[in-house]
C-alpha positions in Angstrom: 37.4 90.8 35.7 38.2 94.5 35.2 41.8 93.8 36.0 41.9 91.1 33.2 40.2 93.4 30.7 42.7 96.1 31.5 45.5 93.7 30.8 44.0 92.8 27.5 43.7 96.4 26.5 47.4 97.0 27.4 48.3 93.9 25.4 46.7 95.2 22.2 48.2 98.7 22.6 51.6 97.3 23.1 51.5 95.4 19.8 52.2 98.7 18.0 55.0 99.9 20.2 58.6 99.6 19.1 60.7 96.7 20.4 63.2 99.0 22.2 60.3 100.6 24.2 58.9 97.3 25.1 62.2 96.0 26.4 62.8 99.0 28.5 59.3 99.0 29.9 59.7 95.3 30.7 63.0 96.0 32.6 61.4 98.8 34.6 58.4 96.6 35.5 60.7 93.8 36.6 62.8 96.2 38.8 59.6 97.4 40.5 58.3 93.9 41.0 61.6 93.0 42.6 61.2 95.8 45.1 57.5 94.9 45.6 58.5 91.3 46.3 61.0 92.3 49.0 58.3 94.4 50.7 55.4 91.9 50.3 56.8 88.3 49.9 53.5 86.7 49.2 50.8 89.0 47.7 47.4 87.3 47.2 46.3 86.2 43.7 42.6 86.5 42.9 40.6 84.3 40.5 41.2 86.7 37.6 44.9 86.5 38.2 44.9 82.8 38.3 42.8 82.6 35.1 45.3 84.9 33.4 48.3 82.7 34.2 46.4 79.6 33.2 45.6 81.1 29.8 49.1 82.5 29.4 50.5 79.0 30.0 48.6 77.7 27.1 49.6 80.6 24.7 53.3 81.2 25.5 56.1 78.7 25.6 58.3 80.9 27.8 55.7 81.7 30.5 57.9 80.2 33.2 60.7 82.8 32.7 58.3 85.7 33.5 57.3 84.3 36.8 58.5 86.3 39.9 56.0 86.1 42.6 55.0 82.5 42.2 56.4 79.1 41.1 55.5 77.2 37.9 54.2 74.4 40.0 51.7 76.8 41.5 50.3 77.6 38.0 50.1 74.0 37.1 48.2 73.2 40.3 45.7 76.1 39.5 45.1 74.6 36.1 44.5 71.1 37.5 42.2 72.5 40.2 40.2 74.4 37.6 40.0 71.3 35.5 38.5 69.4 38.5 36.0 72.1 39.2 34.9 72.1 35.6 34.2 68.4 35.5 32.5 68.6 38.9 30.2 71.2 37.5 29.6 69.1 34.3 28.7 66.0 36.4 26.2 67.9 38.5 24.3 69.3 35.5 24.5 66.1 33.3 21.4 64.1 32.8 21.5 60.7 34.4 22.6 57.9 32.1 22.9 54.2 32.3 20.5 51.4 33.2 17.7 52.0 35.7 18.2 51.1 39.3 16.3 47.9 40.2 14.3 48.5 43.3 14.6 46.3 46.5 11.0 45.1 46.0 11.7 44.0 42.5 14.9 42.2 43.5 13.0 40.3 46.3 10.3 39.2 43.8 13.0 37.8 41.5 14.7 36.0 44.3 11.4 34.5 45.4 10.5 33.4 41.9 13.9 31.7 41.6 13.6 29.9 45.0 10.1 28.7 44.5 10.3 27.8 40.8 13.5 25.9 40.2 12.7 25.1 36.5 11.9 28.7 35.5 14.5 30.5 33.4 15.1 34.2 32.7 12.4 34.3 29.8 9.7 32.9 32.0 10.5 35.1 35.0 10.7 38.1 32.7 7.3 37.4 31.3 5.8 37.0 34.7 7.3 40.4 35.8 5.9 42.0 32.6 2.4 40.8 33.5 2.8 42.3 37.0 3.6 45.7 35.4 7.4 45.8 36.0 9.5 47.5 33.2 12.7 45.4 33.2 14.7 43.7 30.5 15.3 40.0 30.3 19.1 40.6 30.6 18.6 42.4 33.9 16.5 39.6 35.2 19.2 37.0 34.3 21.8 39.2 36.0 19.8 39.3 39.3 18.9 35.6 39.0 22.6 34.8 39.2 22.8 36.9 42.4 19.9 35.1 44.1 20.8 33.5 47.4 21.4 29.8 47.0 21.0 26.9 49.4 24.3 25.8 51.0 23.3 22.2 51.0 24.5 21.3 47.4 28.0 22.9 48.1 28.3 21.0 51.4 27.4 17.7 49.6 30.0 18.4 46.9 32.7 19.1 49.6 31.8 15.9 51.3 31.9 14.0 48.0 35.4 15.4 47.2 36.7 14.6 50.6 35.5 11.0 50.5 36.6 10.2 46.9 39.6 12.3 46.5 41.8 9.4 45.5 39.4 8.5 42.6 39.1 12.1 41.2 41.1 13.8 38.4 40.6 17.0 36.6 41.7 18.3 33.1 42.0 21.7 31.7 43.9 24.0 29.3 46.2 27.0 29.8 47.8 29.2 27.2 51.4 30.3 26.6 52.2 33.2 24.2 54.9 32.7 21.6 57.4 35.2 20.2 55.7 35.0 16.8 52.4 36.3 18.4 50.9 32.9 18.3 49.3 31.0 21.2 50.3 27.5 22.5 47.6 25.5 24.2 48.9 23.3 27.0 46.6 20.4 28.1 47.1 18.7 31.4 45.4 16.2 33.7 45.9 16.6 37.5 45.0 14.2 40.3 42.8 15.6 43.0 44.4 13.8 46.0 48.1 15.0 45.8 47.8 17.6 43.0 50.0 15.4 40.8 50.3 16.1 37.1 49.3 12.9 35.4 49.7 14.0 31.8 50.5 17.1 29.8 51.0 18.1 26.1 51.1 21.1 23.9 49.4 22.0 20.6 48.5 24.9 18.4 45.0 23.6 17.5 43.3 21.7 20.4 40.7 19.8 18.4 38.4 17.2 19.9 40.4 14.4 18.2 43.6 15.6 19.7 42.1 15.8 23.2 40.7 12.2 22.8 44.2 11.0 22.0 45.6 12.8 25.0 43.1 11.1 27.2 44.0 7.7 25.8 47.7 8.4 26.7 46.9 9.8 30.1 44.8 6.8 31.2 46.3 3.6 29.6 45.0 0.1 30.5 43.2 0.2 33.9 44.7 3.3 35.4 41.6 5.5 34.9 40.2 7.2 37.9 36.4 6.9 38.6 35.6 10.6 38.2 37.0 13.1 35.8 36.2 16.8 36.3 36.1 19.2 33.4 34.7 22.7 32.7 32.1 23.7 30.1 34.7 24.9 27.5 34.0 24.5 23.8 36.9 22.1 23.4 35.3 19.5 25.7 32.4 18.7 23.3 30.2 15.7 23.1 32.8 13.5 21.4 35.3 14.2 24.3 32.5 13.5 26.9 31.5 10.2 25.2 35.2 9.1 25.1 35.5 9.9 28.8 32.4 7.8 29.6 33.7 5.0 27.4 36.8 4.8 29.7 34.5 4.3 32.7 34.7 7.8 34.0 31.8 9.8 35.3 32.3 13.2 33.7 31.2 16.2 35.8 31.5 20.0 35.4 32.0 21.6 38.8 33.9 24.7 40.0 35.5 23.3 43.2 37.9 20.7 41.8 38.2 22.5 38.5 39.5 25.6 40.3 42.4 23.4 41.5 43.3 22.7 37.9 42.9 26.4 36.9 45.2 27.5 39.6 47.9 25.0 38.7 47.5 26.0 35.0 48.0 29.7 35.8 51.1 28.8 37.9 52.6 26.7 35.2 51.8 29.5 32.6 53.7 32.0 34.7 56.7 29.7 35.2 57.1 28.7 31.5 59.2 31.1 29.4 57.9 32.6 26.2 58.7 30.3 23.2 59.7 31.3 19.7 57.8 28.4 18.2 
């Protein structure tokens, strides 16, 4: 630090020197530095020297022209390293933020309540935990309820059902295509589960329930309706759409396994379609 203070004193004294003297002194110093560089190719730089060049880089545009012993990339590396050390120090002395960590005991209690009480929701389990003295929010309870281990039997039954009735299952979904006018086109399609065949597709700007019902009538004319139609829980598939599906003789179900087939096909079609100007 004494070296850095000495340099600052020299800097303020040189502010009052004539320009000719400064140029001659600069030339003399550079000649001596050249001789010193030939004798000692790589002199060590201390912390004060590194701090000096990092500060000079921020204050002087032509700092690179004055470098003799080191390269500009070295100064940039010193600056980045100091930046990393600064934020490491900040993170060590910063108070802990964010939500509290849920203990293993509390997680096991939540999982046990979920497995032993199928009809309990997040508000009921949250109230029970409050009475037991646990300080936890209802939103955190819901988040851990979703992570509770599930029985594999329902998934196995669904896989067996899809395998046994694949010829009688179809799925419907939407995918979007952006337009050049910054609008969005909604593409509706119906896909068969057995051969992944597209049974029907159409495009609209406003996918209302009346429009979806009309598309279902066009997709399944006469007696060509499959026995089961899979859909997700999107807001477009409201009660009116579900009632229309049931009137066709379908059994409407919301499940992820067959619906994922429709979603993958929708993403593939969305990537293949070019952007429209409509």
